[in-house]
BAFI-3210 file (N, C-alpha, C; in Angstrom, 3 decimals, decimal comma, padded with zeros to 6 digits):
// residues 263
n [1|2|3|4|5|6|7|8|9|10|11|12|13|14|15|16|17|18|19|20|21|22|23|24|25|26|27|28|29|30|31|32|33|34|35|36|37|38|39|40|41|42|43|44|45|46|47|48|49|50|51|52|53|54|55|56|57|58|59|60|61|62|63|64|65|66|67|68|69|70|71|72|73|74|75|76|77|78|79|80|81|82|83|84|85|86|87|88|89|90|91|92|93|94|95|96|97|98|99|100|101|102|103|104|105|106|107|108|109|110|111|112|113|114|115|116|117|118|119|120|121|122|123|124|125|126|127|128|129|130|131|132|133|134|135|136|137|138|139|140|141|142|143|144|145|146|147|148|149|150|151|152|153|154|155|156|157|158|159|160|161|162|163|164|165|166|167|168|169|170|171|172|173|174|175|176|177|178|179|180|181|182|183|184|185|186|187|188|189|190|191|192|193|194|195|196|197|198|199|200|201|202|203|204|205|206|207|208|209|210|211|212|213|214|215|216|217|218|219|220|221|222|223|224|225|226|227|228|229|230|231|232|233|234|235|236|237|238|239|240|241|242|243|244|245|246|247|248|249|250|251|252|253|254|255|256|257|258|259|260|261|262|263]
n.u [-020,334|-019,540|-018,902|-015,425|-015,073|-014,582|-012,471|-010,433|-009,766|-008,553|-006,569|-005,203|-004,545|-002,924|-000,860|000,059|001,309|003,184|004,960|005,877|006,903|009,334|010,632|011,436|013,357|015,027|015,956|017,500|019,140|020,694|021,455|022,943|025,388|026,297|027,289|029,340|028,594|028,630|026,193|024,520|022,587|022,643|023,043|021,320|019,013|019,948|019,384|016,900|015,994|017,056|017,711|018,221|018,923|016,929|014,813|013,036|014,566|014,148|015,641|017,401|016,113|013,352|013,067|013,042|011,071|008,735|008,917|008,180|005,781|004,414|004,732|002,796|000,670|-000,400|-000,111|-001,936|-004,420|-004,387|-004,489|-007,102|-008,544|-007,855|-008,177|-011,402|-012,143|-011,480|-013,166|-015,696|-015,132|-014,617|-017,175|-018,720|-020,725|-019,364|-017,274|-014,590|-013,833|-013,973|-011,814|-009,930|-009,618|-009,076|-006,949|-005,074|-005,274|-004,124|-001,613|-000,340|-000,983|000,488|003,303|005,786|006,407|008,875|010,180|008,107|008,571|011,722|010,916|009,191|010,779|013,445|012,626|010,210|010,182|012,484|010,978|008,746|009,695|009,880|010,437|012,073|010,459|007,834|007,891|007,956|005,447|003,624|004,005|003,484|000,951|-000,243|-000,243|-001,327|-003,836|-004,726|-005,108|-007,034|-009,203|-010,607|-011,385|-012,828|-015,040|-015,924|-017,022|-019,474|-020,634|-021,570|-024,075|-027,626|-029,935|-032,115|-031,659|-030,241|-032,879|-034,589|-033,465|-033,411|-036,155|-037,136|-036,119|-033,374|-030,539|-027,575|-025,361|-026,029|-027,014|-024,978|-023,297|-025,248|-026,686|-025,256|-022,715|-022,568|-023,058|-021,434|-019,156|-018,760|-018,610|-016,109|-014,172|-012,679|-010,648|-009,762|-008,304|-006,488|-005,049|-003,976|-002,147|-000,255|000,622|001,993|004,061|004,901|005,822|008,555|010,090|010,674|013,032|014,960|015,432|016,226|014,841|015,138|013,266|012,202|013,325|015,680|017,189|017,621|019,103|021,403|022,407|023,054|025,793|027,046|027,575|027,586|026,014|024,205|022,021|020,642|019,661|018,060|016,128|015,160|013,953|012,188|010,841|009,479|007,862|006,155|004,494|003,661|001,790|000,333|-001,538|-002,611|-004,246|-005,528|-007,184|-008,447|-010,191|-011,971|-013,234|-014,587|-016,097|-018,034|-018,638|-021,788|-024,424|-025,523|-028,405]
n.v [-026,799|-025,093|-021,800|-020,308|-017,920|-014,482|-012,981|-015,026|-015,853|-013,504|-013,746|-016,069|-015,427|-013,413|-014,745|-016,825|-014,604|-013,390|-015,624|-016,239|-013,884|-014,351|-016,186|-015,407|-013,340|-014,656|-016,186|-014,456|-013,522|-015,916|-016,123|-014,110|-014,207|-016,540|-015,694|-014,178|-011,430|-007,969|-006,345|-002,947|-001,475|000,572|002,865|003,046|005,053|007,714|008,387|008,197|010,426|013,535|015,762|018,780|021,333|020,860|020,543|018,824|017,218|015,641|013,066|011,158|009,134|009,744|012,049|011,291|009,171|011,164|012,140|010,000|009,479|011,932|011,585|009,207|010,384|012,117|010,676|008,611|010,469|011,271|008,503|007,623|009,320|008,684|006,397|006,311|007,767|005,900|003,789|004,659|005,364|003,018|001,870|003,562|004,746|005,535|004,477|005,287|006,217|003,826|002,240|003,790|003,593|000,771|000,308|001,860|000,295|-002,139|-001,726|-000,660|-002,601|-004,963|-003,865|-003,686|-002,018|-000,931|-000,319|001,252|003,701|004,155|004,613|006,809|008,541|008,842|009,335|010,718|012,801|014,491|015,390|016,555|018,390|017,917|017,214|014,952|013,874|014,845|012,869|010,590|010,510|010,809|008,071|006,358|006,997|006,269|003,500|002,251|003,602|002,104|-000,141|000,536|001,179|-001,206|-002,000|-000,260|-000,206|-002,889|-002,614|-000,961|-002,247|-004,269|-003,233|-003,422|-003,430|-002,485|000,231|002,074|002,215|003,094|005,754|006,980|007,220|008,964|011,043|011,794|012,910|011,081|012,012|012,827|010,372|008,695|010,430|010,741|008,477|006,028|005,783|006,544|004,184|002,267|002,823|001,777|-001,230|-001,274|-000,188|-002,089|-003,619|-001,157|-000,472|-002,284|-001,540|000,869|000,153|-001,296|000,729|002,153|000,488|000,111|002,774|002,474|001,643|004,644|005,426|004,416|006,468|008,233|009,683|011,199|009,470|007,321|004,293|005,516|007,031|005,208|003,341|005,317|005,632|003,132|002,698|004,717|004,048|000,990|-000,402|-002,823|-004,604|-003,648|-000,902|-001,678|-003,488|-001,693|000,158|-001,198|-002,222|000,844|000,977|-001,287|-000,108|001,950|000,621|-000,884|001,017|002,396|000,584|000,047|002,788|002,561|000,480|001,211|003,331|001,652|000,794|002,890|003,905|004,954|002,217|001,320|000,521]
n.w [-000,618|002,078|002,017|002,762|005,153|004,514|005,809|006,686|004,006|003,035|004,828|004,389|001,528|002,262|003,753|001,573|-000,359|001,379|001,715|-000,874|-001,427|000,256|-000,359|-002,895|-002,131|-000,942|-002,840|-004,673|-002,618|-002,223|-005,082|-005,395|-003,823|-004,512|-007,024|-005,972|-005,077|-004,087|-002,311|-002,938|-001,290|000,436|-000,980|-002,776|-001,800|-002,275|-004,765|-005,159|-003,663|-001,728|001,031|001,851|003,424|004,739|002,968|000,501|-002,229|-005,227|-006,750|-009,117|-010,330|-009,067|-010,976|-013,332|-013,092|-012,905|-015,410|-016,936|-015,969|-017,185|-020,063|-019,978|-018,832|-020,825|-023,046|-022,765|-022,559|-025,154|-026,601|-025,571|-027,324|-029,904|-029,877|-029,528|-031,809|-033,782|-033,499|-033,836|-036,501|-037,451|-037,228|-038,854|-041,398|-043,610|-046,713|-047,120|-044,508|-042,917|-044,374|-043,906|-041,205|-040,378|-042,392|-040,282|-038,093|-038,966|-039,310|-037,210|-035,398|-036,234|-036,153|-034,496|-031,859|-031,003|-033,360|-034,443|-032,612|-033,551|-036,403|-036,389|-035,021|-036,746|-038,830|-039,334|-037,374|-038,164|-040,322|-039,522|-037,782|-034,536|-031,063|-029,194|-026,939|-027,740|-030,186|-028,489|-027,185|-029,389|-030,429|-028,671|-027,999|-030,580|-030,605|-028,385|-028,636|-031,146|-029,821|-027,890|-029,607|-030,546|-027,770|-027,328|-029,357|-029,094|-026,427|-026,940|-029,218|-027,854|-026,678|-026,260|-029,225|-028,674|-027,528|-028,691|-031,051|-028,644|-028,356|-030,656|-031,333|-029,343|-030,458|-030,801|-031,924|-033,653|-032,929|-030,376|-028,959|-028,775|-027,108|-024,803|-024,385|-025,468|-024,790|-022,056|-021,110|-022,012|-021,247|-018,272|-018,904|-020,707|-018,854|-017,283|-019,168|-020,347|-018,167|-018,230|-020,522|-020,033|-017,792|-019,379|-021,192|-019,038|-019,051|-021,609|-021,952|-021,218|-023,469|-024,717|-023,715|-025,243|-027,594|-026,257|-024,403|-021,248|-019,067|-016,145|-016,807|-018,530|-016,735|-014,975|-016,523|-016,946|-014,355|-013,575|-015,684|-014,260|-011,731|-011,589|-010,139|-010,752|-010,020|-007,931|-008,814|-011,018|-009,609|-008,235|-010,180|-011,371|-008,797|-008,620|-010,747|-010,588|-008,141|-009,427|-011,145|-009,701|-008,059|-009,848|-010,411|-008,381|-007,920|-010,771|-009,442|-007,296|-008,846|-010,506|-008,466|-007,316|-009,801|-011,170|-011,746|-014,766|-016,790]
ca.u [-019,730|-019,879|-017,467|-014,661|-015,286|-013,806|-011,197|-009,894|-009,228|-007,798|-005,626|-004,749|-003,673|-001,905|000,543|000,904|001,915|004,581|005,797|006,291|007,972|010,469|011,252|012,022|014,546|015,780|016,522|017,956|020,291|021,024|022,180|024,265|026,095|026,964|028,344|030,324|028,230|028,188|024,982|024,963|021,296|022,671|023,317|019,915|018,440|020,253|019,103|015,676|015,338|017,942|017,431|018,968|018,406|015,556|014,143|012,722|015,234|014,157|016,889|017,359|014,772|012,377|012,750|012,769|009,663|008,079|009,054|007,364|004,153|004,303|004,297|002,005|-000,429|-000,296|-000,341|-003,188|-005,680|-004,479|-004,887|-008,391|-009,330|-007,323|-009,164|-012,672|-012,226|-010,848|-014,205|-016,298|-014,783|-015,112|-018,753|-019,573|-021,326|-018,066|-016,447|-013,367|-013,479|-013,885|-010,897|-008,621|-009,408|-008,792|-005,317|-004,266|-005,272|-003,932|-000,519|-000,347|-001,202|001,060|004,340|006,481|006,179|010,056|010,352|007,271|008,846|012,524|010,608|009,239|012,358|014,469|011,968|009,000|010,305|012,948|010,063|007,442|010,683|009,407|011,408|011,928|009,257|006,705|008,096|007,618|003,807|002,604|004,304|002,739|-000,530|-001,137|000,125|-002,067|-005,074|-004,979|-005,799|-008,086|-010,207|-011,133|-012,224|-014,326|-016,084|-016,500|-018,260|-020,270|-021,690|-022,212|-025,127|-028,465|-029,917|-033,155|-031,192|-030,384|-034,073|-035,158|-033,080|-033,855|-037,547|-036,807|-035,894|-032,114|-029,167|-026,637|-024,329|-026,795|-027,110|-023,793|-023,134|-026,462|-026,852|-024,591|-021,050|-022,279|-023,422|-020,050|-017,786|-018,602|-018,258|-014,983|-013,416|-011,803|-009,834|-008,925|-007,307|-005,311|-004,206|-003,354|-000,879|000,415|000,970|002,771|005,192|005,735|006,670|010,023|010,914|011,115|014,546|015,665|015,454|017,212|013,960|014,868|012,144|012,585|014,432|016,956|017,683|018,109|020,224|022,235|022,976|024,155|026,653|028,093|028,090|027,525|025,078|023,124|020,799|020,355|018,708|016,943|015,342|014,343|013,030|011,174|009,575|008,440|006,726|005,027|003,735|002,400|000,651|-000,821|-001,758|-003,442|-005,272|-006,516|-007,858|-009,600|-011,239|-012,664|-013,925|-015,549|-017,288|-018,556|-019,260|-023,373|-024,444|-026,066|-028,858]
ca.v [-026,810|-023,677|-020,744|-019,790|-016,652|-013,441|-012,757|-016,401|-015,736|-012,662|-013,930|-017,408|-015,125|-012,867|-015,535|-016,911|-013,650|-013,391|-016,864|-016,032|-012,752|-014,235|-017,095|-014,118|-012,519|-015,807|-016,830|-013,297|-013,476|-017,187|-016,296|-013,181|-015,088|-017,700|-015,133|-013,110|-009,989|-007,432|-005,619|-001,562|-000,895|001,714|004,212|003,603|006,209|008,911|008,282|008,872|011,959|013,628|016,557|019,707|022,203|020,554|020,685|017,385|017,357|014,373|012,223|010,864|008,345|010,590|012,962|010,420|008,791|012,434|012,315|008,938|009,877|012,986|011,042|008,425|010,828|012,891|009,887|008,328|011,340|011,090|007,068|007,335|010,320|008,157|004,786|006,406|007,952|004,970|002,881|005,154|005,124|001,501|001,670|004,398|004,291|006,174|003,431|005,886|006,171|002,360|001,343|004,598|003,039|-000,611|000,429|001,895|-000,741|-003,286|-001,395|-000,543|-003,517|-005,879|-003,952|-003,550|-000,701|-000,442|-000,172|002,110|004,599|004,535|005,243|008,425|009,730|008,912|009,696|011,838|013,581|015,387|016,097|017,489|019,236|017,587|016,973|013,645|014,159|014,713|011,960|009,193|010,558|010,400|006,865|005,398|006,918|005,736|002,220|002,103|003,707|000,998|-001,515|000,934|001,239|-002,378|-001,886|001,005|-000,977|-003,875|-002,084|-000,239|-002,707|-005,407|-002,716|-004,118|-002,510|-001,188|001,339|002,726|002,229|003,926|006,838|007,394|007,315|009,977|012,254|012,513|012,967|009,961|012,188|012,936|009,306|008,572|011,305|010,651|007,103|004,648|006,188|006,100|002,743|001,080|003,370|000,983|-002,227|-001,172|000,208|-003,037|-003,762|-000,040|-000,101|-003,240|-001,255|001,788|-000,316|-001,547|001,997|002,765|-000,141|000,480|004,086|002,411|002,001|005,587|005,499|004,040|007,472|009,050|010,645|010,722|008,677|006,274|003,529|005,662|007,368|003,726|003,042|006,381|005,409|001,743|003,419|005,263|003,154|-000,438|-001,022|-003,347|-005,159|-002,802|-000,084|-002,513|-003,936|-000,057|000,552|-002,393|-001,693|001,937|000,748|-002,202|000,742|002,833|000,227|-001,187|001,961|002,915|-000,476|000,533|003,726|001,927|-000,529|002,438|004,286|000,812|000,109|003,721|004,520|004,332|001,406|001,609|-000,615]
ca.w [000,387|003,139|001,736|003,785|005,941|004,127|006,548|006,399|002,622|003,081|005,693|003,877|000,470|002,584|003,813|000,527|-000,655|002,199|001,312|-002,228|-001,015|001,093|-001,290|-003,733|-001,230|-000,638|-004,254|-005,259|-002,026|-002,526|-006,558|-004,929|-002,897|-005,623|-007,681|-005,143|-005,637|-003,166|-002,384|-001,929|-000,931|001,134|-001,710|-003,454|-001,412|-002,796|-006,356|-005,306|-002,808|-000,857|001,972|001,672|004,610|005,097|001,869|-000,116|-003,483|-005,993|-006,966|-010,700|-010,537|-009,013|-011,923|-014,553|-013,000|-013,644|-016,840|-017,392|-015,528|-017,897|-020,942|-019,460|-018,620|-022,268|-024,338|-022,110|-023,378|-026,818|-027,148|-025,683|-028,476|-031,323|-029,783|-029,709|-033,070|-034,782|-033,508|-034,459|-038,084|-037,959|-037,308|-039,459|-042,882|-044,871|-046,707|-046,735|-042,988|-042,566|-045,030|-043,384|-039,562|-040,974|-042,553|-039,145|-036,710|-039,266|-039,582|-035,698|-034,455|-036,763|-036,215|-033,096|-030,816|-030,605|-034,882|-034,452|-032,005|-034,330|-037,536|-035,821|-034,593|-037,430|-040,170|-039,107|-036,510|-038,535|-041,342|-039,002|-036,771|-033,515|-030,505|-028,553|-026,157|-028,989|-030,704|-027,611|-026,844|-030,733|-030,896|-027,403|-028,533|-031,441|-030,435|-027,786|-029,303|-031,959|-029,095|-027,410|-030,540|-030,454|-026,497|-027,336|-030,382|-028,191|-025,593|-028,361|-030,196|-026,788|-025,698|-026,967|-030,052|-028,344|-026,766|-030,048|-031,194|-027,879|-028,511|-032,128|-031,000|-028,802|-031,633|-030,722|-033,188|-033,617|-031,541|-028,727|-028,706|-028,476|-025,825|-023,475|-023,959|-025,309|-024,300|-020,903|-020,489|-022,572|-020,419|-017,578|-019,490|-021,117|-018,188|-016,745|-020,268|-020,682|-017,148|-018,458|-021,852|-019,617|-017,777|-020,429|-021,661|-018,150|-018,681|-022,832|-021,872|-021,039|-024,823|-025,338|-023,130|-026,400|-028,247|-024,726|-023,460|-019,902|-018,553|-015,092|-017,446|-018,833|-015,735|-014,301|-017,196|-016,784|-013,056|-013,703|-016,070|-013,460|-010,518|-011,541|-009,361|-011,903|-009,522|-006,793|-009,920|-011,989|-008,756|-007,753|-011,248|-011,158|-007,738|-008,888|-012,300|-009,957|-007,242|-010,097|-011,716|-008,512|-007,646|-010,839|-010,802|-007,125|-008,497|-011,318|-008,818|-006,748|-009,950|-010,843|-007,292|-007,278|-010,883|-011,231|-012,898|-016,002|-016,888]
c.u [-019,460|-018,570|-016,859|-015,215|-014,304|-012,400|-010,345|-009,254|-008,625|-006,335|-004,735|-003,851|-002,590|-000,472|001,104|001,551|003,290|005,320|006,394|007,378|009,149|010,814|012,076|013,654|015,356|016,707|017,670|019,220|021,199|022,152|023,148|025,510|027,171|027,795|029,135|029,873|028,018|027,376|025,404|023,762|021,554|022,659|022,387|019,313|018,844|020,143|018,013|015,317|017,051|017,239|018,478|018,475|016,705|014,329|014,204|013,592|015,080|015,414|016,598|016,285|013,463|012,035|012,494|011,146|008,331|008,026|008,087|005,783|003,400|003,916|003,234|000,739|-001,187|-001,227|-001,918|-004,438|-005,624|-004,863|-006,377|-009,039|-009,137|-008,344|-010,623|-013,252|-012,205|-012,376|-014,889|-016,525|-015,332|-016,579|-019,407|-019,811|-020,583|-017,398|-014,864|-013,033|-013,289|-012,286|-009,663|-008,298|-008,714|-007,502|-004,795|-004,130|-004,381|-002,104|000,012|000,068|-000,325|002,436|004,804|006,507|007,383|010,656|009,323|008,075|010,485|012,110|009,897|010,182|012,938|013,996|011,134|009,303|011,252|012,169|009,370|008,533|009,770|010,064|011,322|011,073|007,985|006,286|007,464|006,042|003,172|003,077|003,423|001,198|-000,958|-000,850|-000,997|-003,353|-005,572|-005,558|-006,692|-009,418|-011,092|-012,004|-013,476|-015,512|-016,602|-017,702|-019,376|-021,028|-022,125|-023,327|-026,080|-029,317|-031,199|-032,470|-030,890|-031,958|-034,738|-034,725|-033,082|-035,443|-037,951|-036,405|-034,374|-031,241|-028,448|-025,605|-025,135|-026,521|-026,044|-023,479|-023,843|-026,675|-025,833|-022,866|-021,134|-022,379|-021,984|-019,145|-017,530|-018,005|-016,746|-013,771|-012,070|-010,658|-009,166|-007,917|-006,037|-004,478|-003,430|-002,028|000,001|000,966|002,307|004,294|005,944|006,422|008,247|010,871|011,376|012,692|015,635|015,888|015,847|016,440|014,535|014,131|012,906|013,623|015,515|017,387|018,456|019,518|021,613|023,378|023,704|025,217|028,047|028,520|028,086|026,473|024,134|021,848|020,328|019,116|017,958|016,133|014,481|013,539|011,623|010,282|008,992|007,585|005,683|004,564|002,861|001,194|-000,485|-001,623|-002,713|-004,703|-006,415|-007,289|-009,016|-010,848|-012,316|-013,641|-015,148|-016,671|-018,095|-019,276|-020,732|-023,423|-025,727|-027,320|-029,211]
c.v [-025,080|-022,898|-020,533|-018,041|-015,466|-013,211|-013,877|-016,381|-014,965|-013,271|-014,723|-016,431|-013,923|-013,556|-016,525|-016,063|-013,441|-014,354|-016,606|-015,123|-013,310|-015,460|-016,290|-013,895|-013,554|-016,217|-016,031|-013,139|-014,494|-016,858|-014,933|-013,611|-016,114|-016,840|-013,843|-011,538|-009,386|-006,371|-003,977|-000,721|000,388|003,269|003,980|004,920|007,568|009,502|008,884|010,276|011,977|015,214|017,679|021,084|022,138|020,510|019,064|018,051|015,707|013,974|012,231|010,171|009,304|011,226|011,988|009,537|009,811|012,471|011,389|008,876|010,795|012,206|009,889|009,148|011,677|011,905|008,591|009,071|011,155|009,530|006,660|008,297|009,512|006,952|004,860|006,840|007,325|004,186|003,427|005,219|004,227|001,250|002,611|003,996|004,591|004,910|003,883|005,855|004,748|001,586|002,321|003,738|001,380|-000,356|000,907|001,020|-001,855|-003,004|-001,462|-001,914|-004,711|-005,551|-003,354|-002,168|000,051|000,308|001,479|003,809|004,930|005,037|006,858|008,972|009,777|009,254|010,742|013,070|014,936|016,281|016,842|018,621|019,276|016,943|015,357|012,984|014,057|013,409|010,653|009,607|010,061|008,802|006,033|005,874|006,138|004,138|001,936|002,510|002,809|000,226|-000,762|001,092|000,034|-002,612|-001,250|000,331|-002,368|-003,726|-001,544|-001,164|-004,278|-004,809|-003,077|-003,046|-001,544|-000,389|002,208|003,245|003,327|005,595|007,719|007,909|008,502|011,260|012,670|011,890|011,619|010,416|012,284|011,473|008,813|009,121|010,806|009,349|006,086|004,727|006,007|004,769|002,270|001,614|001,770|-000,491|-002,019|-000,577|-000,971|-003,432|-002,390|000,123|-001,216|-002,180|000,055|001,739|-000,601|-000,194|002,409|002,298|000,042|001,491|003,837|002,379|002,996|006,050|005,306|005,601|008,839|010,055|009,691|010,311|007,821|005,248|004,018|006,348|006,250|003,446|004,232|006,263|004,372|001,968|004,208|004,425|001,481|-001,142|-001,655|-003,592|-004,369|-001,596|-000,621|-002,951|-002,602|-000,072|-000,207|-001,922|-000,319|001,444|-000,561|-001,290|001,396|002,016|-000,158|000,085|002,582|001,843|-000,278|001,563|003,470|001,578|000,634|003,323|003,103|000,473|001,499|004,499|004,010|003,588|001,756|000,453|-000,593]
c.w [000,974|002,590|003,013|003,928|005,006|004,717|006,491|005,076|002,676|003,690|004,984|002,262|000,934|002,915|002,852|-000,331|-000,431|001,944|-000,318|-002,066|-000,563|000,338|-002,522|-003,254|-001,250|-001,672|-005,031|-003,856|-002,286|-004,135|-006,261|-004,587|-003,723|-006,500|-007,143|-005,308|-004,176|-003,065|-002,035|-001,969|-000,111|000,575|-002,707|-003,205|-002,185|-004,466|-006,404|-004,550|-002,347|-000,060|002,089|002,624|004,810|004,156|000,890|-001,787|-004,206|-006,682|-008,856|-010,857|-009,781|-010,242|-012,607|-014,326|-013,272|-015,348|-017,188|-017,255|-016,300|-019,619|-020,860|-019,843|-020,555|-023,209|-024,018|-022,786|-024,579|-027,148|-027,094|-026,742|-029,672|-030,957|-030,176|-031,167|-034,107|-034,486|-034,076|-036,099|-038,421|-037,949|-038,085|-040,995|-043,766|-045,289|-046,613|-045,108|-042,489|-042,935|-044,077|-041,786|-039,811|-041,077|-041,275|-038,341|-037,643|-038,969|-038,222|-035,176|-034,708|-036,920|-034,721|-032,740|-030,946|-032,656|-034,883|-034,056|-033,069|-035,718|-037,250|-035,630|-035,645|-038,945|-040,317|-038,565|-037,090|-039,955|-040,763|-038,182|-035,171|-032,675|-029,848|-027,818|-027,118|-029,439|-029,746|-027,171|-028,468|-031,121|-029,840|-027,795|-029,377|-031,735|-029,791|-027,892|-030,389|-030,871|-028,481|-028,024|-030,518|-029,014|-026,387|-028,635|-029,836|-027,657|-026,186|-028,741|-028,766|-026,352|-026,878|-028,210|-029,799|-028,126|-027,864|-030,486|-030,425|-028,045|-029,188|-032,168|-030,440|-029,263|-031,271|-031,549|-033,035|-032,925|-030,233|-028,540|-028,477|-027,044|-024,883|-023,367|-024,318|-024,421|-022,917|-020,110|-021,489|-021,487|-018,980|-017,842|-019,925|-020,051|-017,502|-017,915|-020,358|-019,411|-017,547|-019,680|-021,095|-018,716|-018,227|-021,089|-020,245|-018,579|-020,494|-022,851|-021,674|-022,581|-025,291|-024,713|-024,657|-027,450|-027,530|-024,317|-022,145|-018,934|-017,347|-016,093|-017,768|-018,142|-015,087|-014,817|-016,961|-015,245|-013,024|-014,385|-015,251|-012,434|-010,746|-010,731|-010,323|-011,162|-008,712|-007,370|-010,384|-011,027|-008,208|-008,929|-011,294|-010,208|-008,192|-009,951|-011,852|-009,165|-008,147|-010,620|-010,817|-008,000|-008,652|-010,694|-009,357|-007,411|-009,090|-010,372|-008,073|-008,095|-010,287|-009,625|-007,127|-008,207|-011,014|-012,352|-013,826|-016,357|-018,735]
res [x|x|x|x|x|x|x|x|x|x|x|x|x|x|x|x|x|x|x|x|x|x|x|x|x|x|x|x|x|x|x|x|x|x|x|x|x|x|x|x|x|x|x|x|x|x|x|x|x|x|x|x|x|x|x|x|x|x|x|x|x|x|x|x|x|x|x|x|x|x|x|x|x|x|x|x|x|x|x|x|x|x|x|x|x|x|x|x|x|x|x|x|x|x|x|x|x|x|x|x|x|x|x|x|x|x|x|x|x|x|x|x|x|x|x|x|x|x|x|x|x|x|x|x|x|x|x|x|x|x|x|x|x|x|x|x|x|x|x|x|x|x|x|x|x|x|x|x|x|x|x|x|x|x|x|x|x|x|x|x|x|x|x|x|x|x|x|x|x|x|x|x|x|x|x|x|x|x|x|x|x|x|x|x|x|x|x|x|x|x|x|x|x|x|x|x|x|x|x|x|x|x|x|x|x|x|x|x|x|x|x|x|x|x|x|x|x|x|x|x|x|x|x|x|x|x|x|x|x|x|x|x|x|x|x|x|x|x|x|x|x|x|x|x|x|x|x|x|x|x|x|x|x|x|x|x|x|x|x|x|x|x|x]
***
């Protein structure tokens, strides 16, 4: 069967997406009419931004988004470091290192993130004297790092043993083998699952609002408590999260496209 031209496929997909979007808006409008809800979309922009004397001033939602992005960025870097270190420990020849890595993984992956946030905030934070922001970053980094470690380990172990043998035959140390041979090849293989994990991190960061970190979700809750515009604000918050995750997916797709292919 002859494949359809690319432009026809894209056109068909866009039409299908538009139809689903229209159906969603129709269902939302019908639901609002059934419950006699009066929409107040005209009031939403003031919580996104305002203009004073020609100056752009971020509203509460954009300010919360900045906090969310800051938490996500710091947590993503720390999660990558924790994940790589844990993966290397699991593959090391040290029994103590393997046991520590195994204990960390099993503890983090088998307990809810919300419970971990509460434990760190109410138990560990007073002992370590750290604030809400640091607690949120530590909790998210440890949680996402556990899953990232398995991604790193899978990418490393997927490489042929000949890569190790060739590196050692050239006189490279184990550290240089990882740095110059193994990790550069593994990065392209693990980039797609790491992207999914980064998107999960963006969404999971909404849980830090439970410890009064004024991220996007917390700002949304505060606005709703003040205005009772439940549907409008939550739809707006969801749209902002969706925009961030779609942008992240697009950026990683570009990286995958132009990242040099390793043999």
